[in-house]
N, C-alpha and C positions, 0 to 999 in steps of 0.2 A: 148956251152956258152949261158946262158939265159940272155935275155934283157927284162926288165920290161917296159911295155907300159902304159903310163899315160896321160890323157888329161882332162882339165877342161871342155871340150865340152860334156863330158858324166858324169853321176853321179859318185861321189867319191865312193870308196868301202865302204860298210856298214858292213864289217866283215874282217876276216883275209884272204884276197885274193887280188890279183892284177887285174886291169881292163883287162889286157891281158899279156901274156908271149910269147915272140918270141924266137924260137930255130931254127937257120938257116933261111930258108925261110918260115917256118911254124909258124903261130901265133894262139895261143889258146885264144879265147875270153871268158871271164867269162860271166855268165848269166846277162842279162839286164832286168830290170823290167821297167814299165813306170814312172820312176822318172824324174822330171824336173831337169836338172843338176844345174840350177841357185838356185832353192829353196830347192832341195832335198825332195820335196813332191811328192806324187803320183799324176799323172794327173787324175783328177776326172771328167771324162766326158764320151763320148761315147766309146764303144768298139773299133771303128775305130780309134779314137784319141789315145787310149791307145796302140793299135798295132803300129800305126805310130810312137809314141814316142819311143817304143822299137827299131824299125828299125832305127830311127834317132840316138839313143844312140849307137847302134851297128856300124852304119856308121861312127860316130865320132871316135870310137876306131879304126876301120879299117884305117881311114885316119891318125890317130896318129901313126899307125904302118907302114905307107907308102903304104897302099893299098886302096881298096874300096870294097863295098859289092859284086861286081862281082868276087872278088878273094876268096870269101867264097866257100869252097868245101863241107862242112858239116854243116847243121843248125839243131839244136834241139829246138823244140817248146814245151813249157809246158803250159797247159791251165787248169784252174779250171773248165771250162765248154767247153766240146768239141763241143758244139753248135756254138762256135766262129770259128770253123775250116774253114768254107766257107769264112768268113771275112778275116781271115789270108791269104787264097789263093788269094783273090781279091787284097788285099793291097800289098802282096808280089810281085804280077805281075807288080805293079807300081814301085817297088824298084829294081827288078831284071829283067834281060832279059835272054832268053835261050842261052846257056844251063844252066839250073837251078842246084843249088847244090843238093847233096844228102840231105835227110831231114827225121827227125822223128817228129811226133806230139804225145804227151803223155798227157793223162788226169791225173791230180794230185789233191789231196785233198786240198792242200793249198800251198801258196807261200809266200816268205818273205814280210813283211810289209802289208800283206793282198792283194797283187797284184793278178790280175786274169790272167796275161800272163807274161811269162819269156822266153827269148831265149838266147842260147849260140851257139857259132860257132867255127869252125876251118877254118882258112884262109891260103892259100898258096900264097905268094906274087908272082905276075907275072903270075899266072895261068889263068887270064882272057885274057891274050894276047897270048894264045896258047903255053906258055913256060912252 
């Protein structure tokens, strides 16, 4: 049984997808770019602010699904400039604590709306509590 997860605290979908879909205790989070959920405009500032906005958007969807970032078991990061990799690691360490999720970082030619970073994740509810 699929449950669609939606929250106004993260950007509304800009295409034919849901913010997240829950099946059992597993939640599949769609890619988030650094859109401000209030204005639906890209955060136009430093790489750090853009990366934080993406983590904040993911956190809002996690919360709407009944979990938090620590429940993420797999994180995929897409960057138009792999030179941002170090900044992603630094900021991720402020949002996550060990044990960290499995992760991939992929350099891509372009992202929706001209974004420079996008992240998607798989979350298993309760996994951060050793369950």
